[in-house]
Each structure stands twice: as C-alpha cells, then as structure tokens.
N, C-alpha and C positions, 0 to 999 in steps of 0.2 A: 208396687205388685198386688194388694189386695184388689184395688180397682179393675188392671188388668185381669186376672182370673176371674172375677164377678162377671166382667163384660163377656169373657168367653164363653162363661156356663150360659148366660141370658140369650146369648147367640144360639144356643143350640135348645134350650128348653122354650125357648118363645113364650106362648101363653100357660105355658104347663103340660108336663109328661103325660100323653093320654094314657099309656099305660098304668099310672097310679089310679086313673080312673075306675079300671077294669079289675085291678084283683089286690086285695089286701096286703099290706107290706108284713113281711119277715124276714129275722134273723139270716141273713148272708154274707159268704167269704167269698174271694176270688183271687185267683195269682194272674199276676203280670207275669208272663213269659215272653223271653226274648228268641224269635224266630229268626234270627241272622246276628252275627258279631257285631261289636260296636263300644261305644265309651257314654257313658251314662251324662244325661243333663235334664234337669227339671224338676228334681228331687226337690228343691224350695221350692216351685211354684205350685207343685202338688201337695204341699203339704199346708199350703195358705187355702187350698178347697178344702182339704178335709177338714179343717178348723174350722173353717165357716159351713160347711154340711154335716158335720157330724161322722166324718168317715175316721177308722182307724187302719191307719197304713203302718205295717211294718216294714221296713226297707231291707232285702239282702244285697244290696249294691245300692252304692251312693253316687252323689255327682263327681264326675272324674274317674269313677271306678271302670277299669273294662269289664267286658259281659262276651259270654260266648253262646251261638247258638244252643237253645235249651235251658239256660240258666234262669233261674228263678230270680224276679228284679225286684218284687214285693208282694206281700200279700195284704189285701185291701178288705175290713170287715165293716160292717154296717146293714141297716134294714136295707130290704131290696129296693123299694123307692129310692133311697137317697142315692145304693151303689149304680143302679142301672142307668140314673140321672147324670152320674159324673163321669159315667165311663167314659165316653167318648170326647170329654175335655179333658181327662186326666191323659188319656191315650194321646191326643194331639199334643199336648203340650210337651210330654215326653218324647215323641217321635220327632217332632221338629227340632226339639233341642238338642237331642242325642244325635239326631243327625247331622247337624253342623259341628257339634263336638267330635264325633267319628273323624269326620273330613279333617276338621280342624289339627286332629292328633297325628294323622298321617303327615302333614306339614310340617309338623313341630318333632315329630322324630327324624327327620333329614336335616333339618335346619339346626336342630340345638347342639348335635357334636360338634360344630363349628363357633359356637358362642354366639351365634345370631338368632335376635327374638323375632319372634314372629308377632306380627299385628296385625290386627282385624281393622274395617276402613268404616265408612259411612252409607258404604253400599247396604243398605238394610229396608228392609221391606217398609212400608210406611206403619208406624204407632207399633211399630216392633223392635225397636232398636234396643231398648234395655234387655229385652229378653233374647235377641239373638245375639246381641256383644255378651250378655250372660253365658249362653251357650259355647261362644268361641274360649271364653274363659276356662271353662269345665274342660275344654280340648287342650288346654296349654298354652292358650294366645294370648298376648299382653293386649289390653284396650288400646287404640290408637282416639282419637278426639269423639267426645261423644254427642259434639255439637260444634257451631260456630262459635261456642262463647269460652272454650278452655284453651284453646290454642290460636294463635294468627297463622292462618296458613294463606301462602300467595301462590295460588296456582297458576297457570298458563292465561287465565281468564281475568285474574286481578292486574297481572304483569301488563297484560294491554293497556289498562286504565292507568297505571303508574308513568309519568314521565320522569320523573326525579327519582329515582330508589335512594339514593344516599338521604336524601330531604324526607321521603318516605319513612324511613327506617328511625330519623330522628324523632321524629313526631310519634312513631309508633311507641317507643320508647317510654314516651311522658303520658300514654294516653290507655295506654292497656294494664293491667294489672301488673306490680310487680314481679310476681312468680308466673306470668304466664311468657311462653317461650314464642318464638318467630320461628316458623317452617318458610322455606321457598322449594318452589318446585323447579327442577333443570333439565332439561333435555339433552344438555352436551356436557362436555368437559370445560369447554371457556364459561359456560352461565355457571356451573358448578364453582368454579374460580370465582367468579364474579358476586358470589351471592354469599362465600366464605368471607369476603375482603368485605363486602356490606354488613357483616356482623350477625348473620344468621345463626340462630341457636341448632337449627335443624337443615340439613339439606335434603331434600328426596331426588334422587336419582332415577328418572321417570323413563320408562321404554327405552333402559340401555341396554346393551349387549352386557355378558358378565366380562368381557374383556377391556369395554369401555368402563365397566363400573370400577375392576381394579385399579385402572389408572385414578380414578377421582379416590379412591380409598388411599392408593399410595402417597397422592398428595396431601390430602388431609393427614397424614399420620406423620408427614413433615412439616407441613406449617401450621396446621391449627386443629391439633389434636384434641383439644377439648371440644370440637363442634362434631355432632351427631351426625351419619349418615344413613340413610333409608332409602332402600331400593324399592319399585313399586313397578308395573306395570306390563301385562301379561306374562306373571310368572305361575305355572302351573306345577303340579308334583314331578312331572319330568323336567322341570328346567330349574327348580328352586335349589338344588344341591351345587349346581355349577354357579348360580349368586353367592351363596351361603359361603363356598370357598373363598371368594373375594376378601371376605374379613370386614365386611358391610355390620354395620352395627344391628341394623334390623330390615326386616322384608316384611311389606304390608300387601296384602290381598284382599281381594273384594270375594274372591273364589270360595272362602272359607265358608261364606254364606249363601252366595246364591249359586254356588253349584253343588253344596250338598246335597246327595239323591237319599231320598226317606228308607231308614232302616225298618226291621218288622220286628213288632212288639203287639202282643195280644193280651187280651182279658179271657180267662176263663173261670167262671162260675164255677164254685166247690159245690 
C-alpha cells in the first residue's frame, strides 16, 4: 500500500511542485466535500499518504459509509506546500475507489436479500488489482481470486488443453495446496453436471439465462449440495435480481470495476 501511494504521488509531483518555489509555506486546511452521492472508499490509502507527507486528516465519513451531495467527507490540515502537493493524489484515490464502491453497493443491495454473495473478478486495471478489489469490498462485495495462485480455475480456454478431465483432477489434487479449491466454468447444464461429477468445488455457470441457471441450482441441491455455484457473464444491474432469485450461491461481475463511473468529490481550501 505504501509503495503504491508513494508512486502515485511521485507520478503527479514529477521533479517537484513549482508552486513551492514561488511562495512560502503557511498553515492551511481544506475540506473534502461530496458533490454527488456515493459510498466511500480510499480512506486507508489516504491515511498512508497523510502519514508519509505530514498531513492530518480528520474523517467525517469512513470506508463503506454512504454519503450525500454536500456532505463533509474529511478535513485535511498541513502546511500549504504539503497540502497542495498531495491534493490531486488524495482526490484521485478517493474518487477511483469510491466510484467502484458506489456501483458495487448498488449490485449488493439487489442481490443480498436473496442470500447471494456478490464477487469481483480479475478484470482489473494493470497494477491496480489490490486497490480496486479493496474498493469492491468497501462496497460490500466479496473478493474472488486475487490471482492465479489462490484457486485453480479451469475456464473454457483451459478445458481445450485437457483431454482427460478425470486424470487431470486426480493429478491436480496431488499438486495444488491442500486448502486450494478447484473451480470449473460450465456453459451448459450438461457441462455443469459433468464437472460436479468430476469433483469440482465450485462450478461457474457462464453466460446462462436465469432459467438455465435455475435448472443447474436445483440439480446441485438434489445431488451435490456441498458444491458451490457461481453465476457469471453479462450480468448487469437490470438482470442481477433474476439471477439472484435462482438461489445461486454467488454472482461475479467485472462490471463492478470496469463500468464504474466517477462520482464527484472536491477539495476546498479554507
């Protein structure tokens, strides 16, 4: 986190803030104000920047809190050089993370009443995975895989390389860590049945209609109740309720991150 924050600041500062060459530093404070409604994320990262640069941030809203237009998010105090040097980096982190958290909360609010967990995906911007997945958590989602090393997922591309699934599964159980799960992507009801029988811990139902998914859910409950089912593929705010109603264990969506539109926050110097 510290490395990420300092690199973000260095990107903006370059060889040095020219303002600091012109005008002497003075004591200053600024308010971070919400100019639209949303869910806050980024507080933890801003605190790291504050510690490194000598800022004092008094938070009035915290990670996962909702806010409305006009709300005071935080008060930042420091000398004017440090405050103005860090302004854009602070706001960018809050804006990026809070925008993801805000969209995520909309999905969660729809799915949660049905007992369905919302998962993020690996569709993250390069080098921003931890930051963006942190933001989805602030919005109420559950993290899916952080990378290729924490769950063996066999997608359609992997399955094209496997001739004998039973032999592969037997070898996988001997090769991967004891606590690691195996998830297999199914595009049809028949595939889902095959992968359950093969010993998958999780079956991802990809690009199925809610009606097709409901059939898989019923089969799973009657035959393999311990297996988890995940729905994925082109799930939107308009369709997620239909998928959640099927009783599927979890729904994953890359849209939480790549479809998030920036909310509006601003910093006003007092």
